[in-house]
C-alpha positions in Angstrom: 35.2 22.7 9.3 32.3 20.3 9.4 30.9 18.0 12.1 30.2 14.4 11.3 27.7 12.3 13.3 29.1 8.9 14.1 26.3 6.6 15.3 27.3 3.1 16.2 27.4 0.2 18.6 30.5 1.2 20.5 30.5 -1.9 22.7 31.3 -4.1 19.7 32.6 -1.6 17.1 34.6 0.7 19.3 38.0 0.0 17.7 36.7 0.7 14.2 34.9 3.9 15.3 38.1 5.1 17.1 40.0 4.6 13.8 37.5 6.7 11.7 37.2 9.3 14.5 41.0 9.9 14.3 40.9 10.2 10.6 38.1 12.7 10.6 40.0 14.9 13.1 43.1 14.6 11.0 41.2 16.0 8.0 40.3 19.1 10.1 36.7 18.2 10.9 34.9 17.4 14.1 33.0 14.2 15.1 29.9 13.8 17.2 29.8 10.2 18.5 26.5 8.5 19.4 26.5 5.2 21.2 23.8 2.7 20.1 25.2 -0.3 21.9 23.5 -2.1 24.8 25.7 -5.1 25.5 28.4 -3.4 27.6 30.5 -0.3 28.1 31.7 1.6 25.0 35.2 1.2 23.7 35.2 4.8 22.6 34.0 7.6 24.8 30.8 8.9 23.2 29.4 12.4 23.1 25.9 11.0 23.4 25.8 8.0 25.7 23.7 4.9 25.1 21.7 5.7 28.2 20.7 9.0 26.6 19.6 7.2 23.5 17.6 4.6 25.5 15.9 7.5 27.5 14.9 9.1 24.2 13.5 5.8 23.1 11.3 5.6 26.2 13.1 3.4 28.7 16.3 3.2 30.7 19.5 1.3 29.8 19.3 -0.6 33.1 15.9 -2.0 32.2 17.0 -2.9 28.6 20.0 -4.8 29.9 17.9 -6.5 32.5 15.4 -7.8 29.9 18.2 -9.4 27.8 16.0 -9.2 24.7 18.1 -8.0 21.8 15.1 -7.4 19.5 13.4 -5.1 22.1 16.8 -3.3 22.7 17.3 -2.7 19.0 13.8 -1.2 18.6 14.2 1.1 21.7 17.7 2.3 20.5 16.4 2.8 17.0 13.5 4.9 18.2 15.7 7.0 20.5 18.4 7.4 17.9 15.9 8.6 15.3 14.5 11.2 17.7 17.9 12.5 18.7 19.2 12.6 15.2 16.3 14.7 14.1 16.7 17.1 17.0 20.4 17.4 16.7 20.2 18.1 12.9 17.5 20.7 13.4 19.7 22.3 16.0 22.6 22.5 13.6 24.8 20.1 15.6 26.1 18.1 12.6 26.5 18.3 8.8 26.7 14.6 7.7 26.6 11.0 8.9 29.1 8.1 8.7 28.1 4.7 10.0 29.7 1.3 10.3 27.9 -2.0 11.0 26.7 -5.5 10.3 23.1 -6.5 10.0 21.7 -5.0 13.2 23.9 -1.9 13.1 23.0 -1.2 9.5 19.3 -1.4 10.3 19.6 1.1 13.1 22.0 3.5 11.5 20.3 3.8 8.1 17.0 4.3 10.0 18.7 7.4 11.6 20.0 8.5 8.2 16.5 8.3 6.7 15.4 10.9 9.2 17.5 13.5 7.4 16.7 15.6 4.3 17.9 14.6 0.9 21.2 16.3 0.3 22.7 15.7 3.7 25.8 13.5 3.2 25.2 9.9 4.4 27.7 7.1 4.1 27.1 3.6 5.5 29.9 1.0 5.5 28.1 -2.3 5.8 28.5 -6.1 5.5 25.0 -5.9 3.9 25.8 -3.5 1.1 26.4 -6.1 -1.7 22.9 -7.5 -1.5 19.4 -6.0 -1.6 19.9 -2.5 -0.1 16.4 -1.3 -0.6 15.3 -1.8 3.0 18.2 0.4 4.2 18.3 3.1 1.5 14.5 3.3 0.8 14.1 6.6 -1.0 16.9 8.6 0.6 20.4 9.4 -0.8 22.3 7.0 1.4 25.7 5.9 0.0 26.2 2.2 0.8 29.8 0.9 0.8 30.4 -2.8 1.1 32.9 -3.6 3.9 34.2 -6.8 2.0 35.4 -8.2 5.4 33.4 -8.2 8.5 33.6 -5.2 10.7 35.3 -7.1 13.5 38.6 -5.5 14.3 41.2 -3.7 12.2 43.4 -5.3 9.5 45.1 -3.9 6.4 42.1 -4.4 4.2 39.5 -2.9 6.7 41.8 0.0 7.4 41.8 0.9 3.7 38.1 0.6 3.3 37.3 2.6 6.4 39.8 5.3 5.3 38.0 5.4 1.9 34.7 5.9 3.7 36.2 8.8 5.7 37.5 10.3 2.5 34.0 9.9 0.9 32.1 11.6 3.7 34.7 14.4 4.1 34.8 14.9 0.4 31.0 15.3 0.3 31.2 17.9 3.0 34.2 19.7 1.5 32.6 19.9 -1.9 31.1 23.4 -2.5 27.4 23.3 -2.9 26.5 23.8 -6.6 24.9 27.0 -7.6 21.2 26.3 -7.6 20.6 29.2 -10.0 17.7 31.6 -9.6 15.2 30.4 -7.0 12.0 29.3 -8.5 9.0 27.6 -6.9 9.1 23.8 -7.4 6.5 21.5 -8.9 6.5 17.7 -8.6 5.4 15.7 -11.6 5.2 12.0 -12.3 6.1 10.2 -15.5 6.4 6.8 -17.2 7.9 6.0 -20.6 4.3 5.8 -21.9 3.4 9.3 -20.7 6.7 11.0 -21.5 5.2 13.1 -24.3 2.5 14.5 -22.0 4.8 15.3 -19.1 7.5 16.8 -21.3 5.0 19.2 -23.0 3.3 20.2 -19.7 6.8 20.7 -18.1 7.7 23.2 -20.9 4.6 25.2 -20.2 5.1 25.3 -16.4 8.7 26.2 -16.7 7.9 29.0 -19.2 5.6 30.3 -16.5 8.4 30.6 -13.9 8.3 27.2 -12.1 10.9 24.5 -11.8 9.6 21.0 -12.5 11.1 17.9 -10.8 10.0 14.8 -12.6 9.7 11.5 -10.7 9.7 8.1 -12.5 6.5 6.3 -11.3 8.3 3.0 -10.4 7.2 2.6 -6.8 10.4 4.1 -5.3 9.9 7.2 -7.5 6.4 7.8 -6.2 7.5 7.2 -2.6 10.4 9.6 -3.0 8.0 12.3 -4.3 5.6 11.7 -1.5 8.4 12.2 1.0 9.6 15.4 -0.5 6.1 16.8 -0.7 5.7 16.0 3.1 9.1 17.8 3.7 7.6 21.0 2.1 9.7 21.2 -1.1 6.8 21.8 -3.6 4.3 24.6 -4.3 2.2 22.2 -6.4 1.9 18.7 -7.9 1.2 17.6 -11.4 0.5 13.9 -10.8 0.0 12.8 -14.4 1.1 9.2 -13.9 -0.7 7.4 -11.1 0.1 4.0 -12.4 1.6 2.8 -9.1 -2.0 2.3 -7.9 -2.5 -0.5 -10.4 0.5 -2.4 -8.9 -0.8 -1.7 -5.3 -4.3 -3.0 -6.1 -3.5 -5.9 -8.4 -0.2 -7.1 -7.0 2.5 -5.8 -9.5 6.1 -5.1 -8.6 6.1 -1.3 -8.8 3.7 -0.3 -6.0 4.4 2.8 -4.0 2.3 1.6 -1.1 -1.2 2.5 0.2 -0.1 6.1 1.0 0.4 7.2 -2.5 -1.4 10.5 -3.2 -1.6 11.2 0.5 1.2 13.8 1.0 -0.2 16.6 -1.2 -3.7 15.9 0.2 -2.3 16.3 3.8 -0.2 19.4 3.0 -3.1 21.1 1.3 -1.0 22.2 -1.8 -2.6 22.5 -5.2 -2.6 19.3 -7.2 -3.8 18.3 -10.7 -4.1 14.6 -11.0 -4.6 12.3 -14.0 -4.8 8.6 -14.9 -1.5 8.1 -16.7 -0.6 4.4 -17.3 -3.5 3.0 -15.3 -3.9 0.6 -18.2 -1.0 -1.5 -16.9 0.3 -3.6 -14.1 4.1 -4.1 -14.0 6.0 -7.4 -13.6 9.6 -8.4 -14.2 10.8 -10.8 -17.0 8.0 -12.8 -18.6 8.8 -15.9 -16.7 8.3 -14.1 -13.4 4.6 -13.2 -14.1 2.5 -15.1 -11.5 0.8 -18.2 -12.9 -2.7 -16.8 -12.1 -2.1 -14.0 -14.7 -0.6 -16.1 -17.5 -3.9 -16.1 -19.5 -4.2 -12.3 -19.4 -3.1 -9.8 -22.1 0.7 -9.5 -21.5 3.0 -7.1 -23.3 6.8 -7.6 -23.2 8.0 -4.0 -22.8 11.6 -5.2 -22.8 13.6 -8.2 -21.5 13.2 -7.2 -17.9 9.7 -5.6 -17.8 6.4 -7.3 -18.7 3.1 -5.3 -18.6 -0.3 -6.7 -18.0 -3.5 -4.9 -19.2 -5.7 -3.9 -16.2 -9.2 -5.3 -16.4 -12.5 -3.5 -16.0 -12.9 -4.8 -12.4 -9.4 -3.8 -11.5 -9.8 -0.4 -13.1 -12.9 0.1 -11.0 -11.1 -0.7 -7.8 -8.2 1.5 -8.7 -10.6 4.4 -9.3 -12.1 3.9 -5.9 -8.7 3.9 -4.2 -7.6 7.1 -6.0 -10.9 8.8 -5.3 -10.6 8.0 -1.6 -7.1 9.7 -1.4 -8.3 12.8 -3.3 -11.3 13.2 -1.1 -9.0 13.7 1.9 -7.3 16.7 0.2 -7.1 19.8 2.3 -6.3 21.9 -0.8 -7.6 22.4 -4.3 -7.7 19.3 -6.6 -8.5 18.9 -10.3 -8.9 15.4 -11.7 -8.2 15.3 -15.5 -9.6 12.5 -17.6 -8.3 11.8 -21.2 -11.2 10.0 -22.7 -9.2 8.6 -25.7 -6.5 6.7 -23.8 -4.3 6.8 -20.7 -0.9 5.7 -22.2 1.1 5.4 -25.4 0.0 1.8 -25.8 -3.6 2.5 -24.9 -4.7 4.1 -28.1 -6.6 2.9 -31.1 -4.5 0.2 -32.9 -2.2 -0.3 -29.9 -2.0 -3.5 -27.8 -3.7 -2.1 -24.6 -6.5 -0.2 -26.3 -9.6 -1.2 -24.2 -12.4 1.4 -24.1 -14.5 -0.7 -21.8 -11.7 -0.9 -19.1 -11.1 2.8 -19.4 -14.9 3.5 -19.1 -14.9 1.5 -15.9 -12.0 3.5 -14.5 -13.6 6.8 -15.4 -17.0 5.8 -14.1 -15.5 4.7 -10.8 -13.7 8.0 -10.4 -16.7 10.1 -11.3 -19.0 8.3 -8.8 -16.5 8.1 -5.9 -14.8 11.6 -5.8 -16.3 14.1 -3.4 -17.4 17.7 -4.0 -13.9 19.0 -3.2 -12.5 17.4 -6.4 -13.3 19.1 -9.7 -13.4 16.6 -12.5 -12.6 17.7 -16.1 -13.0 15.4 -19.0 -11.4 16.0 -22.4 -12.0 14.0 -25.6 -8.2 13.7 -26.1 -5.5 11.1 -25.6 -3.2 11.6 -22.6 -0.2 12.3 -24.9 -2.0 14.8 -27.1 -0.3 18.2 -26.7 -3.7 19.9 -26.0 -4.2 17.6 -23.0 -0.7 18.4 -21.7 -1.4 22.1 -22.0 -4.7 21.8 -20.2 -3.0 20.0 -17.3 -0.4 22.7 -17.0 -3.0 25.5 -17.3 -5.2 24.0 -14.6 -2.3 23.8 -12.2 -1.1 27.3 -13.0 -4.6 28.6 -12.3 -4.7 26.8 -9.0 -1.3 28.2 -8.0 -2.3 31.7 -9.0 -5.4 31.5 -6.8 -3.3 30.2 -3.9 -0.8 33.0 -4.3 -3.6 35.6 -4.4 -5.0 34.2 -1.2 -1.6 34.2 0.6 -0.9 37.8 -0.5 -4.4 39.1 0.3 
């Protein structure tokens, strides 16, 4: 038997929540109902009243209704719901989440879902699920199901869709957890297509030494997903080979991971070995989507949907300053590895992005801006040379060994 959290606006969606509540009980599971509504009394008796959610958000339901400001009300209920969701999950009060909603409900309920660890079943039936779901899913494993019709009463079609949603969440909870195999410490690594050879070789060396390597595609969402899991305490160390998302953040490309990239490992104080993979490029979509101001730059059509732009000397200098600032905040050991013969597959002699002057600006910026807590190691190798990959892995293994020795002293 599992318990499923049902957060929703019961003043407007009570009939639909009553329907899924009954189906959950019929499957032999339990439900924990949280009311996020503010307009009126709930149409389904909740286990957690809207007044409790408002209190957790810092105000009273009476004051919220008196203000008659829907935007303020949503923010308060969102804050209170997030806090209660975290506390209830930490206390073992539920095992998965099912939500139903339109635009406002989807915004609130998915925010609650994003408070939960990856792996906790999360299903959201939404009128918004056929469009851009990135604001709702972000980097969590939220399953979005399009409601097709509005969630405004029950009819033959909505009953079938809601029943399917119940089947989905119950199936997730009933599915035995896969055998994770022998427990090994986890290492996070970042990779792009143009640094695959490096990361693959380093991964082999780390896994031979007894670690499990989880590789993240440095596409913005990949970097943010990794940062979140680092903050959640999943990793013993980080092999951040491919820091390319900083080019998009600084220059204005489409694959930025935001200004907090590289902050999680620094804050957690775990060992990290960092390099400059794919800092020769800024990412855009199809060629025709490249902003006009960049049309006279060196552009490379990676494929029909991805256009790369070579980063300039000035941009590389700024990227170096930004990365150095993040590394300087690190509470744990940091090694910065510089491959002097090129930072990506297409930044090598004879390749389209080969530009020693731009790389020199990047390396000089990093050297001059990192603090004494960052050890810089320069190798006269290309990033995809096997010897460089081995050096990356060996540096991280040495840091991890020292950390382990300290903890066991």
